PDB file of N, CA, C and O in Angstrom:
ATOM      1  N   MET A   1       6.218  -5.402   8.542  1.00  0.00           N
ATOM      2  CA  MET A   1       4.932  -5.653   7.925  1.00  0.00           C
ATOM      3  C   MET A   1       5.141  -5.946   6.449  1.00  0.00           C
ATOM      4  O   MET A   1       6.150  -5.566   5.853  1.00  0.00           O
ATOM      5  N   LYS A   2       4.165  -6.628   5.878  1.00  0.00           N
ATOM      6  CA  LYS A   2       4.279  -7.065   4.490  1.00  0.00           C
ATOM      7  C   LYS A   2       2.868  -7.245   3.926  1.00  0.00           C
ATOM      8  O   LYS A   2       1.924  -7.500   4.674  1.00  0.00           O
ATOM      9  N   LEU A   3       2.730  -7.113   2.609  1.00  0.00           N
ATOM     10  CA  LEU A   3       1.441  -7.330   1.971  1.00  0.00           C
ATOM     11  C   LEU A   3       1.023  -8.789   2.146  1.00  0.00           C
ATOM     12  O   LEU A   3       1.810  -9.703   1.904  1.00  0.00           O
ATOM     13  N   ASN A   4      -0.207  -8.992   2.563  1.00  0.00           N
ATOM     14  CA  ASN A   4      -0.753 -10.329   2.753  1.00  0.00           C
ATOM     15  C   ASN A   4      -0.805 -11.053   1.403  1.00  0.00           C
ATOM     16  O   ASN A   4      -1.236 -10.482   0.402  1.00  0.00           O
ATOM     17  N   LYS A   5      -0.372 -12.288   1.386  1.00  0.00           N
ATOM     18  CA  LYS A   5      -0.300 -13.071   0.143  1.00  0.00           C
ATOM     19  C   LYS A   5      -1.674 -13.348  -0.468  1.00  0.00           C
ATOM     20  O   LYS A   5      -1.755 -13.783  -1.617  1.00  0.00           O
ATOM     21  N   ASN A   6      -2.748 -13.107   0.274  1.00  0.00           N
ATOM     22  CA  ASN A   6      -4.100 -13.327  -0.230  1.00  0.00           C
ATOM     23  C   ASN A   6      -4.655 -12.122  -0.989  1.00  0.00           C
ATOM     24  O   ASN A   6      -5.833 -12.095  -1.348  1.00  0.00           O
ATOM     25  N   PHE A   7      -3.798 -11.127  -1.232  1.00  0.00           N
ATOM     26  CA  PHE A   7      -4.201  -9.945  -1.989  1.00  0.00           C
ATOM     27  C   PHE A   7      -3.278  -9.797  -3.197  1.00  0.00           C
ATOM     28  O   PHE A   7      -2.054  -9.812  -3.065  1.00  0.00           O
ATOM     29  N   LEU A   8      -3.875  -9.657  -4.355  1.00  0.00           N
ATOM     30  CA  LEU A   8      -3.127  -9.476  -5.601  1.00  0.00           C
ATOM     31  C   LEU A   8      -3.212  -8.012  -6.008  1.00  0.00           C
ATOM     32  O   LEU A   8      -4.213  -7.344  -5.746  1.00  0.00           O
ATOM     33  N   THR A   9      -2.169  -7.521  -6.643  1.00  0.00           N
ATOM     34  CA  THR A   9      -2.170  -6.132  -7.090  1.00  0.00           C
ATOM     35  C   THR A   9      -2.013  -6.082  -8.606  1.00  0.00           C
ATOM     36  O   THR A   9      -1.395  -6.953  -9.216  1.00  0.00           O
ATOM     37  N   HIS A  10      -2.586  -5.045  -9.188  1.00  0.00           N
ATOM     38  CA  HIS A  10      -2.474  -4.835 -10.628  1.00  0.00           C
ATOM     39  C   HIS A  10      -2.402  -3.342 -10.894  1.00  0.00           C
ATOM     40  O   HIS A  10      -3.152  -2.559 -10.311  1.00  0.00           O
ATOM     41  N   LYS A  11      -1.483  -2.951 -11.787  1.00  0.00           N
ATOM     42  CA  LYS A  11      -1.363  -1.552 -12.178  1.00  0.00           C
ATOM     43  C   LYS A  11      -1.837  -1.392 -13.615  1.00  0.00           C
ATOM     44  O   LYS A  11      -1.546  -2.213 -14.484  1.00  0.00           O
ATOM     45  N   ALA A  12      -2.575  -0.311 -13.838  1.00  0.00           N
ATOM     46  CA  ALA A  12      -3.024   0.057 -15.184  1.00  0.00           C
ATOM     47  C   ALA A  12      -2.831   1.562 -15.309  1.00  0.00           C
ATOM     48  O   ALA A  12      -3.658   2.345 -14.841  1.00  0.00           O
ATOM     49  N   GLY A  13      -1.746   1.952 -15.936  1.00  0.00           N
ATOM     50  CA  GLY A  13      -1.414   3.374 -16.003  1.00  0.00           C
ATOM     51  C   GLY A  13      -1.061   3.888 -14.623  1.00  0.00           C
ATOM     52  O   GLY A  13      -0.181   3.337 -13.963  1.00  0.00           O
ATOM     53  N   ASN A  14      -1.733   4.934 -14.181  1.00  0.00           N
ATOM     54  CA  ASN A  14      -1.494   5.483 -12.842  1.00  0.00           C
ATOM     55  C   ASN A  14      -2.426   4.888 -11.791  1.00  0.00           C
ATOM     56  O   ASN A  14      -2.334   5.238 -10.615  1.00  0.00           O
ATOM     57  N   ASP A  15      -3.315   3.998 -12.200  1.00  0.00           N
ATOM     58  CA  ASP A  15      -4.255   3.373 -11.274  1.00  0.00           C
ATOM     59  C   ASP A  15      -3.717   2.041 -10.773  1.00  0.00           C
ATOM     60  O   ASP A  15      -3.039   1.309 -11.495  1.00  0.00           O
ATOM     61  N   THR A  16      -4.033   1.752  -9.537  1.00  0.00           N
ATOM     62  CA  THR A  16      -3.651   0.485  -8.924  1.00  0.00           C
ATOM     63  C   THR A  16      -4.898  -0.172  -8.358  1.00  0.00           C
ATOM     64  O   THR A  16      -5.753   0.497  -7.777  1.00  0.00           O
ATOM     65  N   VAL A  17      -4.998  -1.483  -8.528  1.00  0.00           N
ATOM     66  CA  VAL A  17      -6.145  -2.232  -8.028  1.00  0.00           C
ATOM     67  C   VAL A  17      -5.630  -3.339  -7.119  1.00  0.00           C
ATOM     68  O   VAL A  17      -4.641  -4.003  -7.428  1.00  0.00           O
ATOM     69  N   ILE A  18      -6.311  -3.529  -5.997  1.00  0.00           N
ATOM     70  CA  ILE A  18      -6.024  -4.642  -5.091  1.00  0.00           C
ATOM     71  C   ILE A  18      -7.216  -5.582  -5.148  1.00  0.00           C
ATOM     72  O   ILE A  18      -8.358  -5.173  -4.939  1.00  0.00           O
ATOM     73  N   VAL A  19      -6.937  -6.845  -5.434  1.00  0.00           N
ATOM     74  CA  VAL A  19      -7.987  -7.847  -5.560  1.00  0.00           C
ATOM     75  C   VAL A  19      -7.719  -8.956  -4.548  1.00  0.00           C
ATOM     76  O   VAL A  19      -6.639  -9.547  -4.556  1.00  0.00           O
ATOM     77  N   PRO A  20      -8.683  -9.245  -3.681  1.00  0.00           N
ATOM     78  CA  PRO A  20      -8.487 -10.331  -2.729  1.00  0.00           C
ATOM     79  C   PRO A  20      -8.731 -11.687  -3.373  1.00  0.00           C
ATOM     80  O   PRO A  20      -9.556 -11.813  -4.278  1.00  0.00           O
ATOM     81  N   THR A  21      -8.017 -12.691  -2.907  1.00  0.00           N
ATOM     82  CA  THR A  21      -8.291 -14.062  -3.337  1.00  0.00           C
ATOM     83  C   THR A  21      -9.422 -14.594  -2.470  1.00  0.00           C
ATOM     84  O   THR A  21      -9.893 -13.900  -1.568  1.00  0.00           O
ATOM     85  N   GLY A  22      -9.853 -15.798  -2.731  1.00  0.00           N
ATOM     86  CA  GLY A  22     -10.942 -16.389  -1.967  1.00  0.00           C
ATOM     87  C   GLY A  22     -10.624 -16.568  -0.496  1.00  0.00           C
ATOM     88  O   GLY A  22     -11.539 -16.667   0.323  1.00  0.00           O
ATOM     89  N   ASN A  23      -9.345 -16.611  -0.141  1.00  0.00           N
ATOM     90  CA  ASN A  23      -8.938 -16.826   1.246  1.00  0.00           C
ATOM     91  C   ASN A  23      -8.695 -15.537   2.015  1.00  0.00           C
ATOM     92  O   ASN A  23      -8.264 -15.590   3.167  1.00  0.00           O
ATOM     93  N   ALA A  24      -8.955 -14.389   1.419  1.00  0.00           N
ATOM     94  CA  ALA A  24      -8.592 -13.114   2.024  1.00  0.00           C
ATOM     95  C   ALA A  24      -9.507 -12.696   3.170  1.00  0.00           C
ATOM     96  O   ALA A  24      -9.068 -11.963   4.057  1.00  0.00           O
ATOM     97  N   GLY A  25     -10.745 -13.131   3.180  1.00  0.00           N
ATOM     98  CA  GLY A  25     -11.663 -12.683   4.209  1.00  0.00           C
ATOM     99  C   GLY A  25     -12.199 -11.278   3.927  1.00  0.00           C
ATOM    100  O   GLY A  25     -12.794 -10.645   4.798  1.00  0.00           O
ATOM    101  N   PHE A  26     -11.984 -10.812   2.728  1.00  0.00           N
ATOM    102  CA  PHE A  26     -12.446  -9.501   2.270  1.00  0.00           C
ATOM    103  C   PHE A  26     -12.917  -9.714   0.846  1.00  0.00           C
ATOM    104  O   PHE A  26     -12.244 -10.396   0.074  1.00  0.00           O
ATOM    105  N   SER A  27     -14.055  -9.148   0.478  1.00  0.00           N
ATOM    106  CA  SER A  27     -14.610  -9.503  -0.833  1.00  0.00           C
ATOM    107  C   SER A  27     -14.920  -8.303  -1.719  1.00  0.00           C
ATOM    108  O   SER A  27     -15.937  -8.290  -2.412  1.00  0.00           O
ATOM    109  N   ASP A  28     -14.076  -7.327  -1.700  1.00  0.00           N
ATOM    110  CA  ASP A  28     -14.281  -6.160  -2.547  1.00  0.00           C
ATOM    111  C   ASP A  28     -12.987  -5.854  -3.285  1.00  0.00           C
ATOM    112  O   ASP A  28     -11.926  -6.363  -2.924  1.00  0.00           O
ATOM    113  N   VAL A  29     -13.070  -5.041  -4.296  1.00  0.00           N
ATOM    114  CA  VAL A  29     -11.890  -4.607  -5.035  1.00  0.00           C
ATOM    115  C   VAL A  29     -11.574  -3.189  -4.584  1.00  0.00           C
ATOM    116  O   VAL A  29     -12.469  -2.352  -4.465  1.00  0.00           O
ATOM    117  N   VAL A  30     -10.303  -2.925  -4.336  1.00  0.00           N
ATOM    118  CA  VAL A  30      -9.871  -1.597  -3.911  1.00  0.00           C
ATOM    119  C   VAL A  30      -9.105  -0.955  -5.061  1.00  0.00           C
ATOM    120  O   VAL A  30      -8.160  -1.538  -5.593  1.00  0.00           O
ATOM    121  N   GLN A  31      -9.518   0.238  -5.436  1.00  0.00           N
ATOM    122  CA  GLN A  31      -8.845   0.951  -6.508  1.00  0.00           C
ATOM    123  C   GLN A  31      -8.187   2.194  -5.928  1.00  0.00           C
ATOM    124  O   GLN A  31      -8.778   2.889  -5.102  1.00  0.00           O
ATOM    125  N   GLY A  32      -6.956   2.472  -6.365  1.00  0.00           N
ATOM    126  CA  GLY A  32      -6.245   3.626  -5.854  1.00  0.00           C
ATOM    127  C   GLY A  32      -5.354   4.252  -6.902  1.00  0.00           C
ATOM    128  O   GLY A  32      -5.346   3.853  -8.067  1.00  0.00           O
ATOM    129  N   ASN A  33      -4.605   5.240  -6.457  1.00  0.00           N
ATOM    130  CA  ASN A  33      -3.760   6.009  -7.363  1.00  0.00           C
ATOM    131  C   ASN A  33      -2.318   5.513  -7.345  1.00  0.00           C
ATOM    132  O   ASN A  33      -2.020   4.447  -6.808  1.00  0.00           O
ATOM    133  N   GLU A  34      -1.445   6.294  -7.932  1.00  0.00           N
ATOM    134  CA  GLU A  34      -0.030   5.940  -8.022  1.00  0.00           C
ATOM    135  C   GLU A  34       0.615   5.780  -6.644  1.00  0.00           C
ATOM    136  O   GLU A  34       1.476   4.921  -6.454  1.00  0.00           O
ATOM    137  N   THR A  35       0.198   6.607  -5.689  1.00  0.00           N
ATOM    138  CA  THR A  35       0.749   6.514  -4.333  1.00  0.00           C
ATOM    139  C   THR A  35       0.468   5.140  -3.737  1.00  0.00           C
ATOM    140  O   THR A  35       1.350   4.530  -3.133  1.00  0.00           O
ATOM    141  N   LEU A  36      -0.747   4.659  -3.902  1.00  0.00           N
ATOM    142  CA  LEU A  36      -1.085   3.319  -3.415  1.00  0.00           C
ATOM    143  C   LEU A  36      -0.190   2.282  -4.078  1.00  0.00           C
ATOM    144  O   LEU A  36       0.302   1.372  -3.412  1.00  0.00           O
ATOM    145  N   GLY A  37       0.022   2.411  -5.370  1.00  0.00           N
ATOM    146  CA  GLY A  37       0.859   1.463  -6.091  1.00  0.00           C
ATOM    147  C   GLY A  37       2.286   1.424  -5.571  1.00  0.00           C
ATOM    148  O   GLY A  37       2.876   0.352  -5.438  1.00  0.00           O
ATOM    149  N   ILE A  38       2.834   2.586  -5.278  1.00  0.00           N
ATOM    150  CA  ILE A  38       4.202   2.660  -4.760  1.00  0.00           C
ATOM    151  C   ILE A  38       4.280   2.001  -3.390  1.00  0.00           C
ATOM    152  O   ILE A  38       5.204   1.236  -3.114  1.00  0.00           O
ATOM    153  N   ILE A  39       3.322   2.296  -2.543  1.00  0.00           N
ATOM    154  CA  ILE A  39       3.313   1.710  -1.198  1.00  0.00           C
ATOM    155  C   ILE A  39       3.163   0.188  -1.284  1.00  0.00           C
ATOM    156  O   ILE A  39       3.839  -0.542  -0.561  1.00  0.00           O
ATOM    157  N   LEU A  40       2.289  -0.286  -2.156  1.00  0.00           N
ATOM    158  CA  LEU A  40       2.118  -1.738  -2.317  1.00  0.00           C
ATOM    159  C   LEU A  40       3.390  -2.395  -2.817  1.00  0.00           C
ATOM    160  O   LEU A  40       3.742  -3.485  -2.366  1.00  0.00           O
ATOM    161  N   ASP A  41       4.083  -1.749  -3.740  1.00  0.00           N
ATOM    162  CA  ASP A  41       5.362  -2.298  -4.219  1.00  0.00           C
ATOM    163  C   ASP A  41       6.354  -2.432  -3.069  1.00  0.00           C
ATOM    164  O   ASP A  41       7.060  -3.435  -2.968  1.00  0.00           O
ATOM    165  N   LEU A  42       6.407  -1.430  -2.209  1.00  0.00           N
ATOM    166  CA  LEU A  42       7.324  -1.480  -1.064  1.00  0.00           C
ATOM    167  C   LEU A  42       6.902  -2.534  -0.047  1.00  0.00           C
ATOM    168  O   LEU A  42       7.741  -3.083   0.668  1.00  0.00           O
ATOM    169  N   LEU A  43       5.606  -2.816   0.016  1.00  0.00           N
ATOM    170  CA  LEU A  43       5.102  -3.831   0.953  1.00  0.00           C
ATOM    171  C   LEU A  43       5.297  -5.261   0.450  1.00  0.00           C
ATOM    172  O   LEU A  43       4.970  -6.213   1.159  1.00  0.00           O
ATOM    173  N   LYS A  44       5.813  -5.419  -0.737  1.00  0.00           N
ATOM    174  CA  LYS A  44       6.084  -6.774  -1.231  1.00  0.00           C
ATOM    175  C   LYS A  44       7.257  -7.399  -0.483  1.00  0.00           C
ATOM    176  O   LYS A  44       7.409  -8.620  -0.463  1.00  0.00           O
ATOM    177  N   GLU A  45       8.072  -6.568   0.124  1.00  0.00           N
ATOM    178  CA  GLU A  45       9.164  -7.006   1.002  1.00  0.00           C
ATOM    179  C   GLU A  45       8.835  -6.550   2.416  1.00  0.00           C
ATOM    180  O   GLU A  45       8.125  -5.561   2.599  1.00  0.00           O
ATOM    181  N   ASP A  46       9.339  -7.254   3.408  1.00  0.00           N
ATOM    182  CA  ASP A  46       9.113  -6.868   4.795  1.00  0.00           C
ATOM    183  C   ASP A  46       9.684  -5.473   5.029  1.00  0.00           C
ATOM    184  O   ASP A  46      10.847  -5.219   4.718  1.00  0.00           O
ATOM    185  N   THR A  47       8.883  -4.579   5.567  1.00  0.00           N
ATOM    186  CA  THR A  47       9.291  -3.191   5.754  1.00  0.00           C
ATOM    187  C   THR A  47       8.540  -2.583   6.928  1.00  0.00           C
ATOM    188  O   THR A  47       7.715  -3.244   7.560  1.00  0.00           O
ATOM    189  N   THR A  48       8.827  -1.335   7.212  1.00  0.00           N
ATOM    190  CA  THR A  48       8.111  -0.599   8.260  1.00  0.00           C
ATOM    191  C   THR A  48       7.475   0.636   7.637  1.00  0.00           C
ATOM    192  O   THR A  48       7.843   1.056   6.539  1.00  0.00           O
ATOM    193  N   GLU A  49       6.531   1.201   8.345  1.00  0.00           N
ATOM    194  CA  GLU A  49       5.892   2.424   7.891  1.00  0.00           C
ATOM    195  C   GLU A  49       6.937   3.533   7.709  1.00  0.00           C
ATOM    196  O   GLU A  49       6.889   4.281   6.733  1.00  0.00           O
ATOM    197  N   GLN A  50       7.866   3.631   8.640  1.00  0.00           N
ATOM    198  CA  GLN A  50       8.900   4.667   8.568  1.00  0.00           C
ATOM    199  C   GLN A  50       9.811   4.465   7.361  1.00  0.00           C
ATOM    200  O   GLN A  50      10.204   5.438   6.717  1.00  0.00           O
ATOM    201  N   GLN A  51      10.150   3.223   7.048  1.00  0.00           N
ATOM    202  CA  GLN A  51      10.977   2.954   5.872  1.00  0.00           C
ATOM    203  C   GLN A  51      10.260   3.350   4.586  1.00  0.00           C
ATOM    204  O   GLN A  51      10.886   3.859   3.657  1.00  0.00           O
ATOM    205  N   ILE A  52       8.960   3.119   4.529  1.00  0.00           N
ATOM    206  CA  ILE A  52       8.176   3.517   3.359  1.00  0.00           C
ATOM    207  C   ILE A  52       8.196   5.034   3.214  1.00  0.00           C
ATOM    208  O   ILE A  52       8.405   5.560   2.121  1.00  0.00           O
ATOM    209  N   ILE A  53       7.978   5.726   4.315  1.00  0.00           N
ATOM    210  CA  ILE A  53       8.006   7.195   4.304  1.00  0.00           C
ATOM    211  C   ILE A  53       9.372   7.685   3.844  1.00  0.00           C
ATOM    212  O   ILE A  53       9.457   8.577   3.000  1.00  0.00           O
ATOM    213  N   ASP A  54      10.431   7.116   4.385  1.00  0.00           N
ATOM    214  CA  ASP A  54      11.795   7.525   4.009  1.00  0.00           C
ATOM    215  C   ASP A  54      12.055   7.323   2.521  1.00  0.00           C
ATOM    216  O   ASP A  54      12.600   8.208   1.861  1.00  0.00           O
ATOM    217  N   LYS A  55      11.671   6.167   1.990  1.00  0.00           N
ATOM    218  CA  LYS A  55      11.916   5.877   0.571  1.00  0.00           C
ATOM    219  C   LYS A  55      11.114   6.806  -0.332  1.00  0.00           C
ATOM    220  O   LYS A  55      11.611   7.254  -1.365  1.00  0.00           O
ATOM    221  N   MET A  56       9.891   7.091   0.051  1.00  0.00           N
ATOM    222  CA  MET A  56       9.077   7.989  -0.767  1.00  0.00           C
ATOM    223  C   MET A  56       9.607   9.422  -0.696  1.00  0.00           C
ATOM    224  O   MET A  56       9.575  10.147  -1.690  1.00  0.00           O
ATOM    225  N   ALA A  57      10.089   9.824   0.469  1.00  0.00           N
ATOM    226  CA  ALA A  57      10.646  11.173   0.619  1.00  0.00           C
ATOM    227  C   ALA A  57      11.908  11.344  -0.224  1.00  0.00           C
ATOM    228  O   ALA A  57      12.181  12.438  -0.717  1.00  0.00           O
ATOM    229  N   GLU A  58      12.672  10.275  -0.391  1.00  0.00           N
ATOM    230  CA  GLU A  58      13.876  10.320  -1.237  1.00  0.00           C
ATOM    231  C   GLU A  58      13.512  10.474  -2.713  1.00  0.00           C
ATOM    232  O   GLU A  58      14.227  11.132  -3.468  1.00  0.00           O
ATOM    233  N   GLN A  59      12.405   9.868  -3.118  1.00  0.00           N
ATOM    234  CA  GLN A  59      12.040   9.816  -4.532  1.00  0.00           C
ATOM    235  C   GLN A  59      11.196  10.996  -5.000  1.00  0.00           C
ATOM    236  O   GLN A  59      11.245  11.356  -6.176  1.00  0.00           O
ATOM    237  N   TYR A  60      10.426  11.602  -4.107  1.00  0.00           N
ATOM    238  CA  TYR A  60       9.451  12.598  -4.529  1.00  0.00           C
ATOM    239  C   TYR A  60       9.700  13.946  -3.869  1.00  0.00           C
ATOM    240  O   TYR A  60      10.050  14.033  -2.692  1.00  0.00           O
ATOM    241  N   ASP A  61       9.512  14.980  -4.650  1.00  0.00           N
ATOM    242  CA  ASP A  61       9.678  16.339  -4.178  1.00  0.00           C
ATOM    243  C   ASP A  61       8.344  16.825  -3.608  1.00  0.00           C
ATOM    244  O   ASP A  61       7.609  17.580  -4.244  1.00  0.00           O
ATOM    245  N   ALA A  62       8.065  16.374  -2.411  1.00  0.00           N
ATOM    246  CA  ALA A  62       6.833  16.741  -1.715  1.00  0.00           C
ATOM    247  C   ALA A  62       7.177  16.936  -0.244  1.00  0.00           C
ATOM    248  O   ALA A  62       8.144  16.358   0.252  1.00  0.00           O
ATOM    249  N   PRO A  63       6.395  17.744   0.449  1.00  0.00           N
ATOM    250  CA  PRO A  63       6.660  17.926   1.881  1.00  0.00           C
ATOM    251  C   PRO A  63       6.580  16.592   2.621  1.00  0.00           C
ATOM    252  O   PRO A  63       5.650  15.811   2.420  1.00  0.00           O
ATOM    253  N   ARG A  64       7.551  16.348   3.465  1.00  0.00           N
ATOM    254  CA  ARG A  64       7.603  15.084   4.207  1.00  0.00           C
ATOM    255  C   ARG A  64       6.318  14.850   5.005  1.00  0.00           C
ATOM    256  O   ARG A  64       5.841  13.719   5.103  1.00  0.00           O
ATOM    257  N   ALA A  65       5.769  15.911   5.566  1.00  0.00           N
ATOM    258  CA  ALA A  65       4.534  15.777   6.350  1.00  0.00           C
ATOM    259  C   ALA A  65       3.384  15.258   5.480  1.00  0.00           C
ATOM    260  O   ALA A  65       2.556  14.472   5.940  1.00  0.00           O
ATOM    261  N   GLU A  66       3.340  15.699   4.232  1.00  0.00           N
ATOM    262  CA  GLU A  66       2.301  15.243   3.312  1.00  0.00           C
ATOM    263  C   GLU A  66       2.507  13.769   2.954  1.00  0.00           C
ATOM    264  O   GLU A  66       1.549  12.997   2.906  1.00  0.00           O
ATOM    265  N   ILE A  67       3.741  13.389   2.706  1.00  0.00           N
ATOM    266  CA  ILE A  67       4.061  11.991   2.409  1.00  0.00           C
ATOM    267  C   ILE A  67       3.682  11.114   3.599  1.00  0.00           C
ATOM    268  O   ILE A  67       3.060  10.065   3.437  1.00  0.00           O
ATOM    269  N   GLU A  68       4.063  11.557   4.790  1.00  0.00           N
ATOM    270  CA  GLU A  68       3.759  10.776   5.996  1.00  0.00           C
ATOM    271  C   GLU A  68       2.255  10.616   6.175  1.00  0.00           C
ATOM    272  O   GLU A  68       1.787   9.527   6.505  1.00  0.00           O
ATOM    273  N   LYS A  69       1.496  11.682   5.963  1.00  0.00           N
ATOM    274  CA  LYS A  69       0.035  11.622   6.093  1.00  0.00           C
ATOM    275  C   LYS A  69      -0.555  10.613   5.109  1.00  0.00           C
ATOM    276  O   LYS A  69      -1.418   9.815   5.473  1.00  0.00           O
ATOM    277  N   ASP A  70      -0.084  10.651   3.858  1.00  0.00           N
ATOM    278  CA  ASP A  70      -0.586   9.722   2.842  1.00  0.00           C
ATOM    279  C   ASP A  70      -0.252   8.274   3.180  1.00  0.00           C
ATOM    280  O   ASP A  70      -1.101   7.391   3.057  1.00  0.00           O
ATOM    281  N   VAL A  71       0.983   8.034   3.606  1.00  0.00           N
ATOM    282  CA  VAL A  71       1.414   6.669   3.937  1.00  0.00           C
ATOM    283  C   VAL A  71       0.613   6.136   5.114  1.00  0.00           C
ATOM    284  O   VAL A  71       0.138   5.001   5.072  1.00  0.00           O
ATOM    285  N   VAL A  72       0.457   6.923   6.150  1.00  0.00           N
ATOM    286  CA  VAL A  72      -0.298   6.492   7.339  1.00  0.00           C
ATOM    287  C   VAL A  72      -1.740   6.169   6.951  1.00  0.00           C
ATOM    288  O   VAL A  72      -2.308   5.185   7.426  1.00  0.00           O
ATOM    289  N   SER A  73      -2.327   6.990   6.094  1.00  0.00           N
ATOM    290  CA  SER A  73      -3.706   6.764   5.664  1.00  0.00           C
ATOM    291  C   SER A  73      -3.837   5.464   4.861  1.00  0.00           C
ATOM    292  O   SER A  73      -4.751   4.675   5.099  1.00  0.00           O
ATOM    293  N   VAL A  74      -2.933   5.248   3.924  1.00  0.00           N
ATOM    294  CA  VAL A  74      -2.981   4.034   3.100  1.00  0.00           C
ATOM    295  C   VAL A  74      -2.758   2.786   3.957  1.00  0.00           C
ATOM    296  O   VAL A  74      -3.491   1.805   3.831  1.00  0.00           O
ATOM    297  N   ILE A  75      -1.755   2.825   4.818  1.00  0.00           N
ATOM    298  CA  ILE A  75      -1.460   1.667   5.680  1.00  0.00           C
ATOM    299  C   ILE A  75      -2.656   1.362   6.583  1.00  0.00           C
ATOM    300  O   ILE A  75      -3.004   0.199   6.786  1.00  0.00           O
ATOM    301  N   SER A  76      -3.275   2.395   7.118  1.00  0.00           N
ATOM    302  CA  SER A  76      -4.448   2.200   7.974  1.00  0.00           C
ATOM    303  C   SER A  76      -5.566   1.509   7.207  1.00  0.00           C
ATOM    304  O   SER A  76      -6.189   0.580   7.721  1.00  0.00           O
ATOM    305  N   GLY A  77      -5.824   1.952   5.989  1.00  0.00           N
ATOM    306  CA  GLY A  77      -6.859   1.328   5.166  1.00  0.00           C
ATOM    307  C   GLY A  77      -6.537  -0.117   4.824  1.00  0.00           C
ATOM    308  O   GLY A  77      -7.422  -0.973   4.833  1.00  0.00           O
ATOM    309  N   LEU A  78      -5.276  -0.391   4.523  1.00  0.00           N
ATOM    310  CA  LEU A  78      -4.871  -1.763   4.219  1.00  0.00           C
ATOM    311  C   LEU A  78      -5.005  -2.668   5.436  1.00  0.00           C
ATOM    312  O   LEU A  78      -5.376  -3.835   5.313  1.00  0.00           O
ATOM    313  N   ARG A  79      -4.703  -2.129   6.602  1.00  0.00           N
ATOM    314  CA  ARG A  79      -4.867  -2.922   7.833  1.00  0.00           C
ATOM    315  C   ARG A  79      -6.333  -3.259   8.066  1.00  0.00           C
ATOM    316  O   ARG A  79      -6.653  -4.374   8.476  1.00  0.00           O
ATOM    317  N   LYS A  80      -7.219  -2.315   7.812  1.00  0.00           N
ATOM    318  CA  LYS A  80      -8.657  -2.528   8.049  1.00  0.00           C
ATOM    319  C   LYS A  80      -9.217  -3.668   7.206  1.00  0.00           C
ATOM    320  O   LYS A  80     -10.134  -4.369   7.636  1.00  0.00           O
ATOM    321  N   ILE A  81      -8.669  -3.853   6.009  1.00  0.00           N
ATOM    322  CA  ILE A  81      -9.186  -4.937   5.152  1.00  0.00           C
ATOM    323  C   ILE A  81      -8.369  -6.226   5.280  1.00  0.00           C
ATOM    324  O   ILE A  81      -8.644  -7.210   4.593  1.00  0.00           O
ATOM    325  N   GLY A  82      -7.377  -6.215   6.149  1.00  0.00           N
ATOM    326  CA  GLY A  82      -6.576  -7.416   6.380  1.00  0.00           C
ATOM    327  C   GLY A  82      -5.509  -7.656   5.323  1.00  0.00           C
ATOM    328  O   GLY A  82      -5.049  -8.784   5.150  1.00  0.00           O
ATOM    329  N   ALA A  83      -5.109  -6.597   4.611  1.00  0.00           N
ATOM    330  CA  ALA A  83      -4.141  -6.762   3.520  1.00  0.00           C
ATOM    331  C   ALA A  83      -2.690  -6.695   3.968  1.00  0.00           C
ATOM    332  O   ALA A  83      -1.779  -6.825   3.150  1.00  0.00           O
ATOM    333  N   ILE A  84      -2.471  -6.493   5.258  1.00  0.00           N
ATOM    334  CA  ILE A  84      -1.095  -6.410   5.756  1.00  0.00           C
ATOM    335  C   ILE A  84      -0.869  -7.469   6.822  1.00  0.00           C
ATOM    336  O   ILE A  84      -1.670  -7.632   7.742  1.00  0.00           O
ATOM    337  N   ASP A  85       0.230  -8.178   6.680  1.00  0.00           N
ATOM    338  CA  ASP A  85       0.694  -9.094   7.728  1.00  0.00           C
ATOM    339  C   ASP A  85       1.710  -8.334   8.567  1.00  0.00           C
ATOM    340  O   ASP A  85       2.663  -7.766   8.033  1.00  0.00           O
ATOM    341  N   GLU A  86       1.513  -8.321   9.848  1.00  0.00           N
ATOM    342  CA  GLU A  86       2.417  -7.570  10.736  1.00  0.00           C
ATOM    343  C   GLU A  86       3.628  -8.413  11.104  1.00  0.00           C
ATOM    344  O   GLU A  86       4.499  -7.953  11.843  1.00  0.00           O
TER     345      GLU A  86
END
């Protein structure tokens, strides 16, 4: 899976914003935290949900179950708005 090219990302401090282009089929702005930003950065290259979880678990001192829950939630939300190409 990979971030759909019709969605642009922008970081401002710890906040991340996803903005759809006119071709996205979604017309709202999504704002999120640092976790969203990290996941979006990893989605710029073709990856899997498990690879994202693994990379975040290597970088952050947090329970793996918590990381997995956050990643699954973010990916699910991105799928709902069409921001991920499978």
